[in-house]
C-alpha positions in Angstrom: 89.9 96.5 91.4 88.4 95.6 88.0 90.4 93.0 86.1 90.0 92.7 82.3 91.5 89.7 80.5 90.7 91.2 77.0 90.7 94.6 75.5 87.1 96.0 75.6 85.4 96.6 72.3 83.9 99.9 73.5 86.1 102.8 74.5 86.5 103.0 78.3 86.4 105.9 80.6 89.6 108.1 80.3 92.5 106.6 82.3 96.1 107.2 83.4 97.8 104.0 82.3 101.0 102.4 83.6 102.4 99.8 81.2 104.9 97.0 82.1 105.6 93.5 83.2 105.8 94.4 86.8 107.5 91.1 87.8 108.3 91.2 91.5 106.8 94.7 92.1 110.2 96.1 93.2 110.9 99.7 94.2 111.1 100.9 90.6 107.6 99.4 89.8 106.3 101.0 93.0 107.6 104.4 92.0 105.9 104.1 88.6 102.5 103.1 90.2 102.7 106.0 92.6 103.3 108.5 89.8 100.4 106.9 87.8 97.9 107.1 90.7 99.0 110.7 91.4 98.5 111.6 87.7 95.1 109.9 87.7 94.0 111.8 90.8 95.2 115.2 89.6 93.5 114.8 86.2 90.3 113.1 87.4 91.2 109.9 85.5 90.8 106.2 86.2 94.0 104.6 87.5 94.9 101.7 85.3 97.7 99.2 84.6 98.4 97.2 81.4 100.5 94.1 82.0 101.3 90.9 80.0 100.7 87.2 80.5 102.9 85.3 79.9 106.0 87.5 80.1 107.1 88.2 76.5 110.4 86.5 77.1 108.6 83.4 78.2 106.6 83.5 74.9 109.6 83.9 72.6 112.1 81.6 74.5 110.4 79.7 77.3 113.5 77.6 78.1 115.8 80.6 78.5 113.4 83.0 80.1 114.2 84.2 83.6 112.6 82.7 86.6 109.3 84.3 87.6 109.2 86.5 90.7 105.4 86.9 90.7 102.5 84.8 89.5 99.7 86.8 87.9 97.6 86.5 91.0 100.4 88.0 93.1 100.8 90.8 90.6 97.1 91.6 90.9 97.4 91.6 94.7 100.2 94.1 94.5 98.2 96.3 92.1 95.2 96.3 94.4 97.4 97.2 97.4 98.8 100.2 95.3 95.2 101.5 94.8 94.9 100.6 91.1 91.3 100.8 89.9 91.6 98.8 86.7 94.0 96.1 85.4 94.2 95.0 81.8 95.9 91.6 81.4 97.1 91.3 77.8 97.4 87.7 76.6 100.8 87.7 75.0 100.5 85.4 72.0 101.5 85.2 68.4 98.8 87.5 67.2 99.6 90.2 69.8 103.4 89.9 69.0 102.6 90.9 65.4 100.8 94.1 66.3 102.8 97.2 65.2 103.7 100.0 67.5 101.2 102.3 65.6 98.4 99.7 65.9 99.1 99.3 69.6 98.9 103.0 70.3 95.8 103.7 68.2 93.8 100.5 68.4 94.5 99.6 72.0 95.6 102.6 73.9 93.4 105.2 72.3 90.3 103.4 70.8 89.9 100.8 73.6 91.5 101.8 76.9 91.2 105.6 76.2 94.5 106.3 77.8 95.0 110.0 78.4 98.2 109.7 80.3 100.9 107.0 79.7 103.5 106.1 82.3 106.4 103.8 81.4 110.0 103.2 82.3 112.5 105.2 80.3 113.7 102.1 78.5 110.2 100.8 77.5 109.9 99.1 74.1 106.7 97.9 72.5 105.1 96.7 69.2 106.3 94.0 66.8 110.0 93.4 66.9 110.1 95.9 69.9 110.2 98.6 67.3 108.3 101.2 69.4 109.9 103.4 72.0 109.0 106.4 74.2 109.9 108.6 71.2 106.9 107.1 69.3 104.5 108.0 72.2 105.8 111.6 72.0 105.4 111.7 68.3 101.8 110.4 68.6 101.2 113.3 71.0 100.4 111.2 74.1 100.7 112.8 77.5 103.7 110.8 78.4 105.6 110.4 81.7 108.8 108.4 81.8 110.4 107.5 85.1 114.1 107.5 85.4 115.7 104.4 86.9 115.5 103.9 90.6 118.9 103.2 92.2 119.9 101.3 95.4 123.5 101.3 96.5 124.6 102.9 93.3 123.0 100.3 91.0 119.7 100.1 89.2 116.8 98.4 90.9 115.6 95.7 88.5 113.8 92.3 88.5 117.1 90.8 87.3 118.9 92.1 90.4 116.1 90.7 92.6 116.5 87.3 91.0 120.2 87.4 91.5 119.8 88.2 95.2 117.3 85.4 95.7 119.4 82.8 93.8 122.4 83.6 95.9 120.4 83.4 99.1 120.7 87.1 99.9 117.2 87.7 101.2 118.3 90.9 102.9 119.4 92.4 99.5 116.2 91.1 97.9 114.1 92.7 100.6 115.8 96.1 100.2 115.1 96.0 96.4 111.5 95.0 97.0 110.8 97.2 100.0 109.5 94.1 101.8 110.4 90.5 102.2 110.1 88.4 99.1 107.0 86.2 99.3 105.0 83.6 97.5 101.3 83.1 97.9 99.0 80.2 97.2 96.2 77.9 98.4 97.0 75.3 101.0 96.2 71.9 99.5 96.3 68.3 100.6 99.6 66.4 100.1 100.9 63.0 100.8 101.1 63.7 104.6 104.8 62.7 104.7 105.7 65.6 106.9 103.1 64.5 109.4 104.5 61.0 109.4 108.0 62.5 110.2 106.6 64.5 113.1 106.6 67.8 111.2 103.2 68.4 109.6 103.4 70.9 106.7 101.1 73.2 104.8 101.5 72.4 101.1 101.2 75.6 99.3 100.0 75.3 95.6 102.8 76.7 93.4 102.0 78.7 90.3 105.8 79.3 89.8 107.1 76.5 87.5 110.7 77.8 87.9 110.9 79.8 91.1 113.7 82.3 91.7 114.9 80.5 94.8 114.9 76.9 96.2 116.1 75.4 99.5 115.1 75.5 103.2 114.2 78.8 104.7 113.0 80.5 107.9 109.7 82.1 106.8 106.5 83.5 108.1 103.2 82.2 106.9 100.7 85.0 107.3 102.8 86.3 110.1 103.3 82.9 111.8 107.0 81.8 112.3 107.7 78.7 110.2 110.3 76.7 108.3 109.8 76.0 104.6 111.2 73.7 102.0 110.9 74.9 98.4 112.1 72.2 95.9 111.4 68.8 94.6 112.1 66.6 97.7 115.1 64.6 96.2 115.0 62.1 99.1 111.5 60.9 98.4 111.6 58.4 95.6 109.5 59.1 92.5 108.7 62.8 93.5 109.9 65.4 91.0 107.1 67.9 91.3 108.0 71.4 92.6 106.6 71.8 96.1 106.4 74.5 98.8 106.0 72.8 102.1 105.7 75.0 105.2 105.9 73.7 108.8 104.4 76.4 111.1 106.3 76.3 114.5 104.2 75.4 117.5 100.9 75.4 115.5 98.1 72.9 115.5 95.4 74.7 113.5 93.8 73.8 110.2 95.0 75.7 107.1 93.6 73.5 104.3 91.8 75.6 101.6 93.2 78.9 102.8 95.1 81.3 100.5 98.3 82.2 102.4 101.4 84.3 101.9 104.8 82.9 102.7 107.5 85.6 103.4 111.1 84.3 103.0 113.3 85.8 105.7 116.5 83.7 106.0 118.0 80.9 104.0 119.0 77.9 106.2 120.5 75.6 103.6 120.2 74.3 100.1 117.9 71.3 99.3 119.8 68.1 99.9 119.3 64.4 99.2 119.7 62.1 102.2 120.3 58.4 102.6 116.8 57.8 103.8 113.9 59.1 105.9 115.7 58.8 109.3 118.5 61.1 108.0 115.9 63.4 106.5 114.0 63.5 109.8 117.2 64.3 111.7 118.0 67.2 109.4 114.5 68.6 109.6 114.9 68.6 113.4 118.0 70.7 113.0 116.3 73.0 110.5 113.5 73.6 112.9 115.9 74.3 115.7 117.7 76.9 113.5 114.4 78.6 112.6 113.4 78.7 116.3 116.7 80.3 117.2 116.2 82.9 114.4 112.7 83.6 115.7 114.0 83.4 119.3 111.3 80.9 120.3 111.9 79.7 123.8 110.1 77.2 125.9 111.8 77.7 129.3 
């Protein structure tokens, strides 16, 4: 998949273009991409996606913006898996926020990306002050496809609903909305080795989520390997306030440093807690590991 972090000055090959934030890549997003790739194939067009970084709500109100479900790298991974040929990452900044709906359609979609078919959700808004709507695409005579909302259990599938499920610890509900377990990916980096000192060595996964949609202790799988993970700020360790994802792979002695891994969250064990000291923390980790092993039915007899 080709990734563009700017809009090309020269007109590109004709494409079918899906536009959106795609945070979380839930069932609704997946349906949109399937329609886009089908449209591209039937019309002999390039399959393409236009997404935004940062999320517009993060740009306008960073302190009140919703938690991120996907980093940009994770989005790109999902696009590639969906068979997207080209991805245009639009830097959402003050200059872009001032572009009118008409300028966006003509200067970007027609003159640069050469979008012959546009696919968006039925509530899509664009342009300065969010003045543009699907009606403007139709008036500008774009070949437009809008996808009606995708429902699950009688309610709309949305990134907000996924966030709510994760925040409440309902990973089963989140998995249904996503069509897969919720996951975070990142590179395994060196840490302070405190887990090793406590008898539970951990893979420290570099976080690109400043405000994740979930925190706590979980039974997870790291690239398919059963594990237990803590996602939080380690309140028991003095002086540590940085967000960390620490994963203890059960019955594993290999070297993961430098590898890019995927951590799938399967079951919440507990909230993150502050303990009286390291002995109490160690005792709780032993309990967490026992719970995870029970969930994964790991036996040694």
